[in-house]
RODO-2510 file (C-alpha; in nm, 4 decimals, decimal comma):
residues 578
     n   res          X          Y          Z
     1     m    -2,3228     0,8664     0,4060
     2     s    -1,9834     0,7589     0,2705
     3     i    -1,9762     0,5020    -0,0048
     4     v    -1,7790     0,2652     0,2193
     5     a    -2,0628     0,2641     0,4697
     6     q    -2,3256     0,1802     0,2106
     7     s    -2,4287    -0,1804     0,1640
     8     t    -2,5186    -0,2972    -0,1831
     9     e    -2,6518    -0,6299    -0,3019
    10     t    -2,4028    -0,7333    -0,5656
    11     t    -2,3128    -1,0402    -0,7642
    12     d    -1,9498    -0,9498    -0,8217
    13     w    -1,6760    -1,2123    -0,7944
    14     v    -1,5575    -1,0890    -0,4551
    15     s    -1,9005    -1,1345    -0,2967
    16     r    -1,9345    -1,4834    -0,4427
    17     y    -1,5990    -1,5939    -0,3010
    18     a    -1,6785    -1,4327     0,0335
    19     d    -1,9987    -1,6407     0,0499
    20     e    -1,8025    -1,9597    -0,0191
    21     v    -1,5223    -1,8789     0,2232
    22     i    -1,7562    -1,7934     0,5118
    23     e    -1,9505    -2,1138     0,4542
    24     e    -1,6325    -2,3229     0,4336
    25     s    -1,4842    -2,1592     0,7427
    26     e    -1,7963    -2,2275     0,9467
    27     r    -1,7803    -2,5889     0,8375
    28     r    -1,4076    -2,6353     0,9133
    29     a    -1,3504    -2,4033     1,2094
    30     p    -1,6764    -2,2746     1,3545
    31     g    -1,6390    -1,9764     1,5831
    32     k    -1,2828    -1,9010     1,4755
    33     p    -1,1567    -1,6141     1,2592
    34     v    -1,1627    -1,6805     0,8863
    35     v    -0,8071    -1,7329     0,7574
    36     v    -0,7033    -1,6307     0,4051
    37     a    -0,3451    -1,6362     0,2867
    38     s    -0,0909    -1,5044     0,0390
    39     g     0,2735    -1,5902    -0,0104
    40     l     0,5452    -1,3582    -0,1397
    41     s     0,9102    -1,4297    -0,2043
    42     p     1,1382    -1,1250    -0,1551
    43     s     1,3965    -1,2735    -0,3919
    44     g     1,3999    -0,9515    -0,5954
    45     p     1,1588    -0,6721    -0,6856
    46     i     0,8071    -0,7920    -0,5967
    47     h     0,6204    -0,7046    -0,9128
    48     l     0,2651    -0,6219    -1,0140
    49     g     0,1963    -0,9821    -1,1119
    50     n     0,2777    -1,0883    -0,7559
    51     l     0,0385    -0,8211    -0,6278
    52     r    -0,2528    -1,0299    -0,7575
    53     e    -0,1445    -1,2963    -0,5062
    54     v    -0,2209    -1,0387    -0,2362
    55     m    -0,5120    -0,8415    -0,3804
    56     t    -0,7309    -1,1450    -0,4527
    57     p    -0,7477    -1,2627    -0,0883
    58     h    -0,7356    -0,9036     0,0398
    59     l    -1,0536    -0,8106    -0,1450
    60     v    -1,2277    -1,1266    -0,0252
    61     a    -1,1059    -1,0751     0,3327
    62     d    -1,2211    -0,7146     0,3279
    63     e    -1,5691    -0,8143     0,2091
    64     i    -1,5862    -1,0661     0,4948
    65     r    -1,4869    -0,7908     0,7400
    66     r    -1,7569    -0,5636     0,5989
    67     r    -2,0067    -0,8342     0,6887
    68     g    -1,8957    -0,8283     1,0510
    69     h    -1,6834    -1,1447     1,0604
    70     q    -1,3364    -1,1717     1,2087
    71     v    -1,0767    -1,2505     0,9434
    72     r    -0,6997    -1,2843     0,9256
    73     h    -0,5169    -1,2228     0,6000
    74     l    -0,1788    -1,3892     0,6359
    75     i     0,1078    -1,2849     0,4122
    76     s     0,3884    -1,5366     0,4404
    77     w     0,7181    -1,3781     0,3485
    78     d     0,9161    -1,6665     0,2022
    79     d     1,2385    -1,5065     0,3193
    80     y     1,3923    -1,8376     0,4287
    81     d     1,3909    -1,9630     0,0699
    82     r     1,7244    -2,0123    -0,1006
    83     y     1,8757    -1,7306    -0,3024
    84     r     1,8502    -1,8783    -0,6519
    85     k     2,0097    -1,6256    -0,8839
    86     v     2,1236    -1,2661    -0,9161
    87     p     1,8334    -1,0706    -1,0709
    88     a     1,9172    -0,8422    -1,3620
    89     g     1,8893    -0,4661    -1,3486
    90     v     1,8784    -0,4178    -0,9705
    91     p     2,0682    -0,1012    -0,8684
    92     g     2,3549    -0,1679    -0,6291
    93     v     2,3917    -0,5330    -0,7297
    94     d     2,6636    -0,6869    -0,9449
    95     a     2,7925    -1,0321    -1,0343
    96     s     2,9641    -1,0676    -0,6966
    97     w     2,6270    -1,1475    -0,5379
    98     a     2,6471    -1,4873    -0,7100
    99     e     2,8688    -1,6053    -0,4240
   100     h     2,5589    -1,6022    -0,2011
   101     i     2,3509    -1,8377    -0,4169
   102     g     2,2174    -2,1143    -0,1944
   103     k     2,1884    -1,9067     0,1233
   104     p     1,8573    -1,8053     0,2817
   105     l     1,7377    -1,4719     0,1457
   106     t     1,7765    -1,3214     0,4925
   107     s     2,1452    -1,4171     0,4921
   108     v     2,2241    -1,2414     0,1646
   109     p     2,3584    -0,8822     0,1845
   110     a     2,1192    -0,6100     0,0728
   111     p     2,2021    -0,4178    -0,2472
   112     a     2,4797    -0,1642    -0,1998
   113     g     2,3537     0,1560    -0,0407
   114     s     2,0420    -0,0058     0,1064
   115     a     1,9203     0,0971     0,4507
   116     y     1,8084    -0,2590     0,5223
   117     p     2,0035    -0,5388     0,6924
   118     n     1,9641    -0,8059     0,4237
   119     w     1,8337    -0,8902     0,0785
   120     a     1,4884    -1,0031     0,1916
   121     e     1,4223    -0,6990     0,4097
   122     h     1,5287    -0,4662     0,1285
   123     f     1,2667    -0,6005    -0,1121
   124     k     1,0014    -0,6535     0,1538
   125     a     1,0226    -0,2859     0,2515
   126     a     0,9042    -0,1447    -0,0817
   127     m     0,6142    -0,3907    -0,0896
   128     t     0,5035    -0,3224     0,2676
   129     r     0,4981     0,0522     0,1998
   130     a     0,2883    -0,0051    -0,1132
   131     l     0,0455    -0,2334     0,0719
   132     d     0,0075     0,0251     0,3488
   133     e    -0,0664     0,2956     0,0922
   134     m    -0,3266     0,0708    -0,0687
   135     g    -0,4995     0,0010     0,2615
   136     v    -0,4210    -0,3720     0,2699
   137     e    -0,4617    -0,5075     0,6227
   138     y    -0,2624    -0,8244     0,6890
   139     d    -0,0577    -1,0244     0,9361
   140     g     0,2971    -1,0652     0,8061
   141     i     0,4781    -1,3886     0,8852
   142     s     0,8532    -1,4192     0,8314
   143     q     0,9372    -1,7779     0,7448
   144     t     1,2927    -1,7132     0,8644
   145     e     1,1549    -1,6321     1,2082
   146     q     0,9195    -1,9299     1,2016
   147     y     1,1899    -2,1804     1,1137
   148     t     1,4778    -2,0403     1,3162
   149     s     1,2613    -2,0022     1,6296
   150     g     1,1582    -2,3661     1,6156
   151     a     0,7911    -2,2820     1,5595
   152     y     0,7627    -2,5624     1,3042
   153     r     0,9681    -2,8184     1,4971
   154     e     0,6790    -3,0601     1,5544
   155     q     0,5755    -3,0313     1,1896
   156     i     0,9311    -3,1006     1,0708
   157     l     0,9681    -3,4060     1,2934
   158     f     0,6245    -3,5261     1,1812
   159     a     0,7184    -3,4843     0,8136
   160     m     1,0420    -3,6774     0,8642
   161     k     0,8577    -3,9544     1,0451
   162     h     0,6025    -3,9759     0,7614
   163     r     0,8518    -3,9230     0,4816
   164     g     0,7512    -4,2516     0,3206
   165     d     0,3910    -4,1338     0,2872
   166     i     0,5026    -3,7998     0,1450
   167     d     0,7401    -3,9692    -0,0972
   168     a     0,4593    -4,1949    -0,2179
   169     v     0,2467    -3,8929    -0,3083
   170     l     0,5323    -3,7177    -0,4859
   171     a     0,6298    -4,0367    -0,6699
   172     q     0,2954    -4,0298    -0,8513
   173     y     0,4097    -3,7154    -1,0308
   174     r     0,7838    -3,7581    -1,0750
   175     t     0,7413    -3,9701    -1,3861
   176     k     0,4768    -3,7430    -1,5367
   177     k     0,5804    -3,4820    -1,7835
   178     a     0,4181    -3,1456    -1,7641
   179     p     0,2207    -3,0638    -2,0770
   180     a     0,3765    -2,8249    -2,3234
   181     k     0,3257    -2,4747    -2,1947
   182     k     0,0265    -2,3216    -2,3646
   183     s     0,1200    -2,0204    -2,5612
   184     q    -0,0736    -1,7234    -2,4331
   185     k    -0,1289    -1,4176    -2,6389
   186     p     0,0603    -1,1423    -2,4601
   187     v    -0,1637    -0,8891    -2,2942
   188     d     0,0685    -0,6202    -2,4253
   189     e     0,4423    -0,5598    -2,4040
   190     a     0,5016    -0,7804    -2,1019
   191     e     0,3310    -1,0402    -1,8857
   192     l     0,4114    -1,0804    -1,5198
   193     e     0,3731    -1,4338    -1,3969
   194     a     0,3693    -1,5596    -1,0426
   195     a     0,6964    -1,5319    -0,8574
   196     e     0,9744    -1,7639    -0,9645
   197     g     0,9735    -2,0828    -0,7635
   198     s     0,6055    -2,0579    -0,6771
   199     g     0,5284    -2,4192    -0,7488
   200     a     0,6170    -2,5345    -1,0982
   201     a     0,6409    -2,9087    -1,1517
   202     s     1,0170    -2,8866    -1,2008
   203     e     1,0771    -2,7758    -0,8412
   204     d     1,2987    -2,9763    -0,6087
   205     d     1,0652    -3,1817    -0,3888
   206     g     1,3281    -3,3287    -0,1585
   207     s     1,6353    -3,5464    -0,1763
   208     s     1,6218    -3,9137    -0,2621
   209     g     1,9396    -4,1178    -0,2473
   210     s     2,0802    -4,4377    -0,1088
   211     a     1,9582    -4,3343     0,2357
   212     g     1,6037    -4,2810     0,1118
   213     y     1,3799    -3,9774     0,0691
   214     f     1,3944    -3,6748     0,3010
   215     p     1,1539    -3,3765     0,2832
   216     y     1,3891    -3,1584     0,4876
   217     k     1,6859    -2,9544     0,3672
   218     p     1,9412    -2,8252     0,6195
   219     y     2,1401    -2,5094     0,5595
   220     c     2,5071    -2,5877     0,6150
   221     t     2,6367    -2,4390     0,9401
   222     a     2,9767    -2,3781     0,7786
   223     c     2,8872    -2,2033     0,4499
   224     q     2,5198    -2,1170     0,5234
   225     k     2,4118    -2,2690     0,1916
   226     d     2,1645    -2,5451     0,1124
   227     l     2,4096    -2,7423    -0,1020
   228     t     2,3560    -3,0257     0,1418
   229     t     2,2562    -3,3906     0,1205
   230     v     2,0963    -3,5751     0,4112
   231     t     2,2838    -3,9031     0,4539
   232     s     2,0926    -4,0538     0,7454
   233     y     1,8153    -3,9889     0,9936
   234     d     1,7097    -4,1726     1,3077
   235     d     1,3454    -4,1294     1,4029
   236     a     1,3995    -4,2241     1,7662
   237     s     1,6892    -3,9894     1,8449
   238     t     1,6087    -3,7362     1,5651
   239     e     1,9792    -3,7410     1,4735
   240     l     2,0271    -3,6186     1,1187
   241     a     2,3553    -3,6441     0,9327
   242     y     2,4329    -3,4363     0,6256
   243     t     2,7208    -3,3491     0,3992
   244     c     2,7703    -3,0259     0,2106
   245     q     2,9373    -2,9507    -0,1218
   246     c     3,1676    -2,7145     0,0674
   247     g     3,3191    -3,0209     0,2370
   248     h     3,1528    -2,9800     0,5721
   249     a     2,9704    -3,2726     0,7324
   250     e     2,7979    -3,3012     1,0681
   251     t     2,5267    -3,4715     1,2671
   252     v     2,2594    -3,2637     1,4417
   253     a     1,9612    -3,3395     1,6625
   254     l     1,6631    -3,2284     1,4591
   255     s     1,4654    -3,1902     1,7811
   256     e     1,6941    -2,8951     1,8593
   257     f     1,8369    -2,7845     1,5227
   258     n     1,6664    -2,4850     1,3622
   259     g     1,8885    -2,4296     1,0595
   260     g     1,6892    -2,5796     0,7749
   261     k     1,3438    -2,6011     0,6189
   262     l     1,0969    -2,8361     0,4597
   263     v     1,1149    -2,8470     0,0804
   264     w     0,8546    -2,6257    -0,0845
   265     k     0,6102    -2,8962    -0,1923
   266     v     0,5886    -3,0105     0,1694
   267     d     0,6347    -2,6716     0,3327
   268     w     0,3283    -2,5122     0,1693
   269     p     0,0710    -2,7792     0,2664
   270     m     0,2273    -2,7986     0,6133
   271     r     0,1502    -2,4276     0,6545
   272     w    -0,2080    -2,4739     0,5319
   273     a    -0,2641    -2,7207     0,8131
   274     y    -0,0619    -2,5213     1,0706
   275     e    -0,2469    -2,1924     1,0048
   276     g    -0,5873    -2,3385     0,9167
   277     v    -0,5992    -2,1569     0,5827
   278     i    -0,9450    -2,1523     0,4230
   279     f    -0,8765    -1,9451     0,1102
   280     e    -0,5603    -1,8946    -0,0942
   281     p    -0,5295    -1,8257    -0,4674
   282     s    -0,2604    -1,9729    -0,6901
   283     g    -0,0994    -1,8755    -1,0191
   284     v    -0,1682    -2,0412    -1,3519
   285     d     0,1586    -2,2358    -1,3222
   286     h    -0,0186    -2,4527    -1,0643
   287     s    -0,2336    -2,6144    -1,3329
   288     s     0,0460    -2,8483    -1,4417
   289     p     0,0796    -3,2046    -1,3091
   290     g     0,3059    -3,2162    -1,0071
   291     s     0,2632    -2,8477    -0,9247
   292     s     0,2850    -2,7532    -0,5614
   293     f    -0,0836    -2,6654    -0,5316
   294     q    -0,2007    -2,9943    -0,6825
   295     v     0,0474    -3,2095    -0,4896
   296     g    -0,0120    -3,0061    -0,1767
   297     g    -0,3786    -3,0956    -0,1926
   298     q    -0,2792    -3,4552    -0,1148
   299     i     0,0103    -3,3888     0,1213
   300     v    -0,1929    -3,1544     0,3437
   301     g    -0,4024    -3,4522     0,4532
   302     i    -0,0919    -3,6191     0,5946
   303     f    -0,0605    -3,3176     0,8270
   304     g    -0,4276    -3,3485     0,9239
   305     g    -0,5397    -3,0434     0,7272
   306     k    -0,7410    -2,9565     0,4183
   307     q    -0,6437    -2,7747     0,1026
   308     p    -0,7692    -2,4155     0,0858
   309     i    -1,0306    -2,3196    -0,1673
   310     g    -0,9289    -2,0493    -0,4098
   311     p    -0,9014    -1,9585    -0,7767
   312     m    -0,6102    -1,9717    -1,0128
   313     y    -0,5276    -1,6202    -1,1181
   314     a    -0,4210    -1,5077    -1,4645
   315     f    -0,1309    -1,2946    -1,5783
   316     v    -0,1091    -0,9208    -1,5307
   317     g     0,0120    -0,7348    -1,8367
   318     i     0,2079    -0,4117    -1,8562
   319     s     0,1730    -0,1544    -2,1324
   320     g     0,4761     0,0695    -2,1591
   321     m     0,7574     0,0933    -1,9071
   322     a     0,9835     0,3664    -2,0474
   323     k     1,2835     0,4360    -1,8213
   324     m     1,1708     0,1762    -1,5716
   325     s     1,2732    -0,1108    -1,7943
   326     s     1,6397    -0,0206    -1,7758
   327     s     1,6539     0,0435    -1,4030
   328     k     1,4351    -0,2459    -1,2871
   329     g     1,5115    -0,5151    -1,5387
   330     g     1,1686    -0,4678    -1,6959
   331     v     0,9799    -0,5680    -1,3801
   332     p     0,7553    -0,2841    -1,2570
   333     t     0,6471    -0,3048    -0,8929
   334     p     0,3445    -0,1768    -0,7002
   335     a     0,5638     0,1079    -0,5748
   336     d     0,6380     0,2023    -0,9361
   337     a     0,2665     0,2015    -1,0210
   338     l     0,1827     0,4127    -0,7157
   339     q     0,4266     0,6774    -0,8340
   340     i     0,2027     0,7485    -1,1317
   341     m    -0,1455     0,6523    -1,0127
   342     e    -0,3499     0,6885    -0,6987
   343     p    -0,4076     0,3781    -0,4827
   344     q    -0,7776     0,3793    -0,5693
   345     l    -0,7086     0,3322    -0,9394
   346     l    -0,4616     0,0501    -0,8774
   347     r    -0,7055    -0,1260    -0,6421
   348     w    -0,9811    -0,0890    -0,9023
   349     l    -0,7767    -0,2598    -1,1727
   350     y    -0,7544    -0,5721    -0,9539
   351     a    -1,1103    -0,5492    -0,8193
   352     r    -1,2980    -0,5133    -1,1467
   353     r    -1,1601    -0,8264    -1,3163
   354     r    -1,2221    -1,1835    -1,2059
   355     p    -0,8989    -1,3560    -1,0973
   356     n    -0,8940    -1,5765    -1,4081
   357     q    -0,9094    -1,2721    -1,6380
   358     s    -0,5880    -1,1156    -1,7627
   359     f    -0,5629    -0,7399    -1,7567
   360     k    -0,2975    -0,4776    -1,8063
   361     i    -0,1623    -0,1903    -1,6037
   362     a    -0,0712     0,1122    -1,8105
   363     f     0,2541     0,3029    -1,7811
   364     d     0,2076     0,4630    -2,1231
   365     q    -0,0565     0,6976    -2,2667
   366     e    -0,3232     0,4382    -2,1870
   367     i    -0,3158     0,5559    -1,8260
   368     q    -0,5027     0,8685    -1,9368
   369     r    -0,7855     0,6596    -2,0822
   370     l    -0,7988     0,4460    -1,7668
   371     y    -0,8323     0,7594    -1,5550
   372     d    -1,1088     0,8894    -1,7831
   373     e    -1,2911     0,5594    -1,7364
   374     w    -1,2403     0,5772    -1,3588
   375     d    -1,3751     0,9337    -1,3403
   376     k    -1,6816     0,8393    -1,5473
   377     l    -1,7454     0,5522    -1,3076
   378     a    -1,7213     0,7914    -1,0112
   379     a    -1,9728     1,0219    -1,1794
   380     k    -2,2151     0,7329    -1,2333
   381     v    -2,1796     0,6315    -0,8684
   382     a    -2,2534     0,9904    -0,7662
   383     d    -2,5670     1,0216    -0,9785
   384     g    -2,6970     0,6711    -0,9085
   385     t    -2,6802     0,5367    -1,2648
   386     v    -2,4046     0,2824    -1,1994
   387     l    -2,4577    -0,0929    -1,2471
   388     p    -2,4386    -0,3049    -0,9271
   389     a    -2,1188    -0,4945    -1,0165
   390     d    -1,9459    -0,1703    -1,1209
   391     a    -2,0599    -0,0056    -0,7974
   392     a    -1,9110    -0,2958    -0,6007
   393     a    -1,5749    -0,2639    -0,7769
   394     y    -1,5760     0,1104    -0,7085
   395     l    -1,6613     0,0542    -0,3416
   396     r    -1,3710    -0,1893    -0,3057
   397     a    -1,1352     0,0533    -0,4791
   398     v    -1,2032     0,3701    -0,2819
   399     g    -1,1731     0,2133     0,0615
   400     t    -1,1842    -0,0857     0,2899
   401     a    -1,3912    -0,1991     0,5864
   402     a    -1,1757     0,0378     0,7946
   403     g    -1,2819     0,3434     0,5927
   404     e    -1,2079     0,5392     0,2799
   405     l    -0,8557     0,5875     0,1499
   406     p    -0,7342     0,9497     0,1313
   407     r    -0,8512     1,0975    -0,1954
   408     t    -0,7857     1,4035    -0,4116
   409     p    -1,0347     1,6729    -0,2997
   410     r    -1,0833     1,8063    -0,6514
   411     p    -1,0020     1,5309    -0,9022
   412     l    -0,9377     1,7210    -1,2232
   413     p    -0,8900     1,5021    -1,5341
   414     y    -0,5569     1,3209    -1,5214
   415     r    -0,4849     1,4026    -1,8864
   416     t    -0,5312     1,7738    -1,8119
   417     l    -0,2970     1,7597    -1,5135
   418     a    -0,0422     1,5641    -1,7180
   419     s    -0,0569     1,8199    -1,9988
   420     v    -0,0047     2,1064    -1,7552
   421     a     0,2816     1,9213    -1,5867
   422     d     0,4347     1,8585    -1,9289
   423     i     0,4210     2,2252    -2,0275
   424     t     0,5255     2,3775    -1,6940
   425     a     0,7918     2,1170    -1,6067
   426     g     0,6500     2,1175    -1,2535
   427     a     0,6747     2,4918    -1,1858
   428     e     0,4134     2,5351    -0,9112
   429     d     0,3297     2,9021    -0,9738
   430     q     0,2675     2,8358    -1,3423
   431     t     0,0730     2,5198    -1,2641
   432     l    -0,1545     2,7033    -1,0200
   433     r    -0,2123     2,9875    -1,2694
   434     i    -0,3178     2,7492    -1,5445
   435     l    -0,5339     2,5264    -1,3276
   436     s    -0,7065     2,8261    -1,1674
   437     e    -0,8141     2,9395    -1,5155
   438     l    -0,9702     2,6084    -1,6159
   439     d    -1,3038     2,7039    -1,4645
   440     p    -1,3380     3,0761    -1,3766
   441     t    -1,6619     3,0018    -1,1881
   442     q    -1,4744     2,7769    -0,9447
   443     p    -1,1135     2,8925    -0,9527
   444     l    -0,8560     2,6693    -0,7904
   445     t    -0,6927     2,8463    -0,4961
   446     s    -0,4304     2,5896    -0,3913
   447     l    -0,2529     2,2956    -0,5527
   448     d    -0,3403     2,0947    -0,2431
   449     e    -0,6926     2,0692    -0,3873
   450     v    -0,5636     1,8588    -0,6773
   451     r    -0,3131     1,6493    -0,4857
   452     p    -0,2132     1,3690    -0,4803
   453     r    -0,3461     1,3235    -0,8363
   454     l    -0,1351     1,6150    -0,9606
   455     d     0,1784     1,4592    -0,8090
   456     r     0,1045     1,1300    -0,9856
   457     a     0,0554     1,3056    -1,3199
   458     e     0,3807     1,4986    -1,2768
   459     a     0,5628     1,1747    -1,1933
   460     w     0,4179     1,0076    -1,5024
   461     i     0,5395     1,2906    -1,7250
   462     s     0,8879     1,2945    -1,5714
   463     t     0,9450     0,9178    -1,5566
   464     q     0,7420     0,7648    -1,8386
   465     v     0,7285     1,0186    -2,1217
   466     p     1,0510     1,0254    -2,3275
   467     a     1,2258     1,3597    -2,3555
   468     e     1,1642     1,3738    -2,7305
   469     a     0,7890     1,3449    -2,6697
   470     r     0,7743     1,6268    -2,4138
   471     t     0,6079     1,9559    -2,5085
   472     v     0,8327     2,2586    -2,5573
   473     v     0,6554     2,5858    -2,6340
   474     r     0,8294     2,8049    -2,8921
   475     d     1,0193     3,1098    -2,7722
   476     s     0,9451     3,3147    -3,0838
   477     p     0,6928     3,3109    -3,3715
   478     d     0,7521     3,0858    -3,6716
   479     t     0,7664     3,3797    -3,9128
   480     e     0,8312     3,1593    -4,2122
   481     l     0,5183     2,9505    -4,1510
   482     l     0,3077     3,2572    -4,0744
   483     a     0,4203     3,4247    -4,3967
   484     s     0,3305     3,1172    -4,6012
   485     l    -0,0327     3,1036    -4,4867
   486     d    -0,3113     3,1624    -4,7408
   487     e    -0,6097     3,3849    -4,6646
   488     q    -0,8085     3,0976    -4,5113
   489     g    -0,5213     3,0169    -4,2748
   490     r    -0,4786     3,3791    -4,1696
   491     e    -0,8544     3,4144    -4,1174
   492     s    -0,8618     3,1052    -3,8919
   493     l    -0,5970     3,2615    -3,6675
   494     r    -0,7853     3,5949    -3,6604
   495     l    -1,1074     3,4216    -3,5531
   496     l    -0,9233     3,2391    -3,2761
   497     l    -0,7407     3,5497    -3,1498
   498     d    -1,0579     3,7588    -3,1572
   499     g    -1,2345     3,5071    -2,9342
   500     l    -0,9586     3,4456    -2,6792
   501     d    -1,0686     3,6908    -2,4105
   502     e    -1,4341     3,5927    -2,4273
   503     h    -1,3584     3,2176    -2,4192
   504     w    -1,0682     3,2075    -2,1712
   505     s    -1,1570     2,8891    -1,9814
   506     l    -1,1192     2,5210    -2,0559
   507     d    -1,4764     2,4812    -2,1797
   508     g    -1,4701     2,8154    -2,3585
   509     l    -1,1489     2,7436    -2,5468
   510     t    -1,2756     2,3983    -2,6386
   511     h    -1,5828     2,5614    -2,7935
   512     l    -1,3645     2,8196    -2,9674
   513     v    -1,1044     2,5910    -3,1307
   514     y    -1,3704     2,3503    -3,2574
   515     g    -1,5893     2,6378    -3,3670
   516     v    -1,3416     2,8293    -3,5880
   517     p    -1,3534     2,5804    -3,8815
   518     k    -1,7342     2,5682    -3,8524
   519     v    -1,7623     2,9472    -3,8785
   520     q    -1,5216     2,9543    -4,1730
   521     a    -1,7438     2,7036    -4,3532
   522     g    -2,0523     2,9168    -4,2937
   523     f    -2,2020     2,7281    -3,9999
   524     s    -2,2816     2,8288    -3,6438
   525     p    -2,0038     2,7558    -3,3918
   526     d    -2,2726     2,5646    -3,1962
   527     a    -2,3601     2,3346    -3,4864
   528     t    -2,3553     1,9668    -3,3889
   529     p    -2,1689     1,6991    -3,5881
   530     k    -2,5003     1,5771    -3,7309
   531     e    -2,5618     1,9232    -3,8769
   532     l    -2,2194     1,9444    -4,0403
   533     p    -2,0746     1,7949    -4,3603
   534     s    -1,7996     1,5361    -4,3141
   535     e    -1,5430     1,7791    -4,4570
   536     i    -1,5558     1,9841    -4,1372
   537     k    -1,3645     1,7154    -3,9444
   538     g    -1,0817     1,7406    -4,1945
   539     a    -1,0810     2,1190    -4,1667
   540     q    -1,0651     2,0916    -3,7865
   541     r    -0,7705     1,8523    -3,8041
   542     s    -0,5841     2,0892    -4,0384
   543     f    -0,6555     2,3860    -3,8114
   544     f    -0,5368     2,1973    -3,5030
   545     a    -0,2164     2,0897    -3,6801
   546     l    -0,1483     2,4524    -3,7761
   547     l    -0,1882     2,5684    -3,4162
   548     y     0,0405     2,2917    -3,2876
   549     r     0,3105     2,3827    -3,5405
   550     l     0,2919     2,7516    -3,4481
   551     l     0,2923     2,6851    -3,0728
   552     v     0,5137     2,3762    -3,0215
   553     s     0,6658     2,3060    -3,3670
   554     r     0,4919     1,9678    -3,3937
   555     d     0,1758     1,8379    -3,5576
   556     t     0,0339     1,7075    -3,2289
   557     g     0,0574     1,7808    -2,8580
   558     p    -0,1523     1,8203    -2,5434
   559     r    -0,5204     1,9007    -2,5892
   560     l    -0,5340     2,2439    -2,7494
   561     p    -0,7572     2,4141    -2,4896
   562     t    -0,5183     2,3045    -2,2138
   563     l    -0,2174     2,4061    -2,4212
   564     l    -0,3598     2,7534    -2,4894
   565     l    -0,4307     2,8079    -2,1193
   566     a    -0,0823     2,6904    -2,0342
   567     v     0,0886     2,9166    -2,2858
   568     g    -0,1132     3,2182    -2,1686
   569     a    -0,3120     3,4689    -2,3753
   570     d    -0,0301     3,7194    -2,4337
   571     r     0,2151     3,4553    -2,5500
   572     v    -0,0477     3,2886    -2,7697
   573     r    -0,1067     3,6209    -2,9428
   574     k     0,2665     3,6671    -2,9962
   575     l     0,3213     3,3167    -3,1390
   576     l     0,0164     3,3398    -3,3658
   577     g     0,1431     3,6636    -3,5186
   578     a    -0,0963     3,9137    -3,3582
***
């Protein structure tokens, strides 16, 4: 039986929210599909912090599906939002894009060289591919299509008619100052907050002037920008007059005009009521007075709806970004993460932590430790020693209610694959030779057995490890160093070389390189740390450093057993002076 098909009684956070959401849905909309929601703004690269906005409801929705309920996970693409600023570090974009500030994101040209028709579609595309790879099932809703098709016409007219009620709610917060932003200890090098414009108290909540308050903002039909001011509105005829900073002015019938949108603090609660959303998370920025989530909780009642239940989610941290920081303005995306890690690992990072817990996604050496932890978890699942909450996180990582995600048939340790990729520079024949010698009892016959994990490890080496940190095996022996060795040093090399043929496997070489200093000190190569004096560890470190200097001219490098296999027995003998 596959792990996805197994049912386990768990008390993990996903199960608890699923219980609450099912109960709330049956109370609000009995017999109808459960609706959970996310919102993403394609105003630039959609980063790994934004992914929490999707993964939190996705995991809950998937648990509800596993229980046999119908559920819709809506992702609203806020592509009718205004283009606020030119993001830094986006390839194909320069200062000239500033002329489009104020237009809807779908009316802004895509970066130069893009295959997509506009700015929003360009940045949506990378995210949709990543979500597909991660097995996220959702219904995408373009807010451009919703507004320009007139789908929200009744809601817009209703909001304008009840603008006094909306203004009264907003007025409670306009005079309140948001508390000083709490300083949060960075998770690591960077913290990715919710998308800009996701509901901070400083957001524009509509225009108030001599003509009164209006929760609707038209895009100018002349310049396409939202630099407009509503000057009058007649409820009976729905005639709306506006002026624009470009000099244009006109009067339109709002019952027919589809070229504008509700301001965000009204738009979001309107959608909750329109879609019947039961569950939607929000970022930590929504904890401030006047934030869209808090204000929306009151405004949604004007539209006859209820505020969704849902947690506030914490920041996602990034450790190490290497080359990515220069090409992406320091904002790594899900697509970037999926270049260097399998979807299962990325899903697990979001599944194993409660939404209010910060965590980090590793682009540096830490990724090797994360993979080790993941593989140990898989082993515990396989042998039945795993804890229930850990089993639940694993289950949610490896697949969905629809089935398991494609996985690497033979998941060799990521750090081993990375070391081999580092040494071979991606040469497939060399890679296959080395990997086939790791375990002579089960030799690898094709690289397809270790893909896609191998591809991810190769990508990590090529994109995230600086050139100066890459491993370069010497072409010729370091004769000067070899000549300077004392008798103990020469003996250590002899012991290693004498044991190469007998120990030529990953486990065998591990036993050999750790055993040489033990034998030199008069102990059995099988002696355990408890049986050895503390000085042996120092002798092992010195021996390892000597081997690294003779093989790669550095004091450190990939794990020695992997390095020796990669270099090959004949070349090892040559470089060690045999």
